[in-house]
C-alpha positions, 0 to 999 in steps of 0.5 A, a space after each residue: 777093405 772090410 765093409 762097415 755100415 754107416 751105423 757101425 762107423 758112427 758107433 766107432 766114432 762115438 767110442 773114439 770121441 768118448 775115449 779121448 779125454 781131450 774132448 767131451 763126446 756130449 758136445 759133438 754130433 756125429 752123422 755118417 753117410 756112405 763112409 763120410 762123417 760129419 761132425 757138428 756141435 760147439 767146443 771151447 777151443 780150436 784144439 778140441 775141434 781138431 782133436 775131434 777130427 783126428 779121433 774120427 779119422 782113426 776109425 777104419 772105414 771113414 773116407 772123409 770128415 766134414 768138420 762143422 764144429 763151431 769154436 765158441 770161446 769162453 767169455 771169461 777168458 777173452 783173447 784179443 788179436 794182439 794177444 793171439 799174434 804175440 802168442 803165435 810168435 812166441 810159440 813159433 820161436 820157442 819151437 827149436 825145430 822150426 825156422 820161425 824167422 821164415 814164418 809169418 802170421 796174420 790174425 783177424 777175429 781169432 783166425 790165424 793165417 800162416 805164410 812164409 817159405 820153409 824147406 820141408 813139408 814137415 816144417 809146414 805141418 809142425 808150424 800149424 800143429 804148434 799154433 793150433 794148441 794156443 788159446 783164443 784161436 778160432 781157426 787156421 789157414 796154412 799158406 806156408 809154401 815148401 820151397 825145395 826143388 827135386 827131380 820127381 823120379 829122384 823124390 819117388 826113389 827116396 820115398 820108396 827106399 825109405 818104405 822098403 827099409 821098414 820091413 813091417 811097412 809092407 811096402 809092396 802093398 803101397 803105391 807112391 805117386 808124385 805130382 809137382 812135389 805132391 805125394 799121393 800114398 795109396 794101399 793097405 797098412 796094418 794099423 793107424 800107428 803104421 799109417 802115421 809113421 809112413 806119413 811122418 817119414 814121407 813128410 821129411 823127404 826133401 822136395 815134398 810139398 804136400 801129402 795126400 793120404 789114401 792109405 787104409 787100415 786093414 789089419 786082418 788082411 795083412 795078418 793073413 798075409 804074414 801067416 801065408 809067408 
């Protein structure tokens, strides 16, 4: 992995925040130490807080993100917990890709807790993503469980097979480890798009309960590998 100084990483994060039209860069403070970025400041929605976090993760070389951004809701657009609970229920039911009847929520002071049982890890993530865009939310705790048992060796085989079928994924550069349904992915990928595609593919595998992303973007290295082959 190419080394970048903390100052270089900070500059790239600020660029990403400035480029993303969904956040106001001036609202967010950024500091970086040893590859770990800390975000601070105040935004008017939970969705903007998460957007800033994702923009920071797009920077190659960032290892972890500490998100200390405060969500301060506009006073002229109040949302009661009852309003939020109804909006959560409607958003889950309107998403045809979710088993809404198996997902339940609790709302307290704008904080939403999701619970229930689903069959795929993708459904767990999709439920949180769906709710995160609602107005009035201060934060989300995702306690949805993935209830699908599969032999770990079988699960590893399925995931590695999916990666091997994608010729542009450089599957031989990736490592897959399984621990009670939790999948850890390590290795180099050529782009952020490729990284997201891999994680998305793994999230559809039956039996996956969590995905630990240790992939890093190293386009120059992989480009050189293509030239050699």
